[in-house]
C-alpha positions, -999 to +999 in steps of 0.1 A: -346-518-228-336-526-193-361-505-174-396-521-168-430-509-171-441-506-133-459-483-113-433-482-082-402-464-094-396-430-113-384-447-143-408-475-145-437-447-139-423-422-165-415-455-187-458-467-182-469-434-185-451-421-219-461-454-235-492-458-224-522-468-249-495-483-273-503-515-289-486-540-264-476-566-292-454-536-307-436-534-276-405-560-265-390-552-232-352-567-224-347-563-183-319-570-160-328-599-133-335-572-105-363-558-131-377-597-136-377-603-097-401-572-092-420-573-122-461-574-117-475-607-129-498-591-154-471-579-175-455-613-179-483-613-208-464-592-226-431-597-243-402-594-217-366-609-221-341-613-187-311-605-196-288-630-171-260-648-173-256-652-209-252-615-212-237-605-182-202-613-173-182-608-141-145-607-139-129-632-113-132-634-083-161-613-079-178-637-103-177-664-073-200-637-051-221-623-081-247-649-095-270-645-122-306-655-130-310-674-165-313-657-197-346-659-218-382-653-224-399-644-191-431-669-186-452-673-157-435-706-151-400-693-148-403-660-132-398-676-098-364-683-107-345-662-089-308-674-099-294-649-081-301-658-044-268-655-023-284-669+006-308-663+030-314-636+053-318-651+084-295-663+111-260-662+112-251-673+077-279-646+064-260-617+084-227-628+073-235-628+038-251-590+048-220-583+060-202-598+032-221-576+003-223-544+027-178-548+023-177-558-013-200-526-023-183-505-005-147-516-023-165-519-055-174-480-049-144-469-032-126-483-062-146-476-093-147-512-098-180-515-114-164-499-145-145-529-152-153-559-135-188-561-151-196-566-193-219-575-212-222-594-244-249-599-271-256-636-264-268-656-295-303-663-279-306-629-270-302-618-308-325-644-318-350-629-293-345-594-314-347-608-346-376-628-341-398-593-327-381-575-354-385-537-341-385-505-358-366-491-327-346-501-297-356-479-270-323-473-245-318-461-213-280-459-208-271-456-168-236-473-169-204-480-186-216-516-195-249-503-209-227-483-232-211-509-245-237-534-247-260-511-265-231-500-290-227-541-293-266-542-301-267-519-325-236-532-344-253-567-344-288-557-353-283-524-373-316-512-356-318-472-351-312-467-311-340-438-293-318-426-263-333-414-235-315-399-205-327-395-173-298-387-148-261-367-155-247-401-142-216-401-168-205-369-149-213-383-115-182-402-108-172-404-070-143-376-063-131-398-034-132-432-053-100-442-072-090-425-104-121-401-110-108-383-137-098-412-157-131-428-157-148-400-163-131-392-193-131-430-204-169-431-198-174-397-218-153-410-251-173-444-249-208-421-246-200-401-274-197-432-294-229-444-285-243-409-292-228-417-331-246-446-332-280-431-317-311-420-343-328-400-317-321-384-287-343-378-256-340-364-222-358-356-190-356-319-186-350-285-208-318-278-187-307-317-198-313-308-235-295-272-232-266-288-216-261-319-238-262-299-269-236-279-258-215-304-244-220-329-273-236-310-303-266-332-305-301-322-300-322-337-273-361-335-271-372-332-235-399-356-225-410-358-184-431-380-167-470-372-179-496-371-158-539-381-167-553-345-156-584-358-155-575-385-131-555-360-105-578-325-107-610-341-089-588-347-059-565-317-061-561-294-028-584-270-021-581-262+016-549-245+023-552-240+063-532-254+084-551-266+116-530-286+140-501-304+130-482-297+100-479-325+080-453-329+052-445-359+029-414-370+012-427-395-014-397-415-036-364-426-037-341-419-010-301-425-021-278-407-041-287-371-051-314-369-021-295-384+017-277-356+024-303-329+022-332-350+036-310-354+065-303-319+069-340-310+064-352-336+093-324-322+120-341-285+108-379-300+117-363-317+149-349-287+160-383-263+151-402-290+174-379-285+201-386-249+199-425-255+200-436-265+163-454-295+155-442-305+122-445-345+112-426-357+083-437-388+068-423-407+047-435-429+015-410-449+001-405-485-020-365-482-018-345-477+015-318-490+027-329-514+063-303-496+083-310-463+066-344-468+079-340-474+114-320-445+115-350-426+104-373-439+128-352-426+154-362-390+152-397-380+166-406-362+137-405-391+112-432-414+103-435-442+073-464-447+057-477-476+044-473-482+002-506-474-019-509-479-053-499-454-077-536-447-087-539-439-050-514-409-052-539-386-063-558-386-031-531-389-008-504-359-021-535-334-014-540-350+020-507-328+033-496-295+041-465-296+021-445-318-001-411-320+001-385-323-027-348-325-015-316-325-036-280-325-023-256-298-018-232-324-016-211-325-046-216-358-061-249-361-053-257-327-068-236-339-098-258-370-103-288-353-106-278-316-120-301-317-153-324-341-138-366-338-133-376-362-109-407-381-120-430-367-091-424-333-101-451-332-122-474-356-098-463-331-070-476-297-089-510-313-104-519-327-067-522-287-056-504-294-028-479-267-020-439-281-028-411-268-005-380-278-030-342-278-012-315-276-036-287-261-045-290-229-070-265-242-095-289-272-108-314-272-138-345-281-113-337-249-093-339-225-124-370-244-135-386-238-102-378-205-097-384-191-137-421-208-135-429-205-095-443-240-087-425-242-057-409-226-023-373-230-025-347-228+000-314-231-014-291-226+017-284-256+035-275-239+067-299-249+097-308-219+103-317-209+067-338-244+068-357-234+096-363-199+084-378-215+052-401-240+069-415-213+092-423-186+062-441-214+041-459-231+072-470-192+084-481-180+049-517-192+039-515-170+009-484-179-004-487-215-003-520-208-021-502-189-046-477-216-049-504-242-054-524-226-081-493-216-103-481-251-100-509-265-108-518-244-138-480-253-153-487-289-148-521-284-170-501-268-200-468-288-200-476-319-187-511-332-200-509-370-208-531-361-242-506-339-258-470-352-243-480-387-256-488-377-289-457-356-291-435-385-279-450-411-303-442-386-331-402-392-319-407-426-333-419-421-367 
């Protein structure tokens, strides 16, 4: 529900890997128009419904700007119906539209408008699609207030048991600098608890999240992270830990809320080290990045953007680097968002054999997990001198990098083996 099966986004990768091997005739997927616009053509042979203008509602006057594509079952003949285009990005008109989008998005974020200008309904057409498929469970990943409301409506309309899988602690990550943050945090918390009371099966993304949600909500969550095909990754895993010439560091994944500030801090530290005589290159491999931000990053001498590769090729790409970077923001709002998260790439980083450099604050679940299980070198101070000191220590100590690699790989084999995880995941639906 909402998330697509894909090999690009973190959520799509996790979903694809956990549900791999299921009879696809037994799975139907309701997705947003954004998911529909990026859906792999091969996925259209499966049962997809686009949640569009029949389900999404926007308050006036924002309804004049935001348009939604047609609702309904997705077929190859209608996938090209974007329906939500706000105009071309070329020429003066395109630039004006882009500027207007930027302004509206700023206003929307600053005043928490998304929490009340958007809503969703269970349309008769969508309810009929659900009825015809007749699922045993509805798997949901709530990530906004209007999704919470929609899932409650859907359960009440169908009576079908809900399986909830939480990826980020988004409901607590209300921007403290926006309008009425405490009001919205309390309101969303109350509505989220109502959804919890309608849910039958509770899943989380990490052990830390499960522990916190038991304390906070009194519900027992079972954690399921991204799983990996051990036999696919191991043959390519890193064997040689010598660094010869340029130090090659890779960041792979999303750059945005929860990672932006630390990522910039890390780059600035690398730039200074290079001016002091080091030779460090930071490669970025991402499918999601703002063009303005991309231009900003390209101004740094140490930064290079990689061409995208197929997901299956990552098993060869990751081991070709000396270090894999995993940054989490120290800034309060971003830190809150990812406080109990386990990024999709963590298991892939571990099994690749390339040493992981975790740059994050101490008071998040990922820090504790990495510290206890020793699968990463951790820099937990965002002062420039501390970052530089950590980088120098890691790139100068081959024995340390080897130890981190072996420990991480052993942990991944024991805890993320797809053959075991998928069976446990499937058992949650019985």
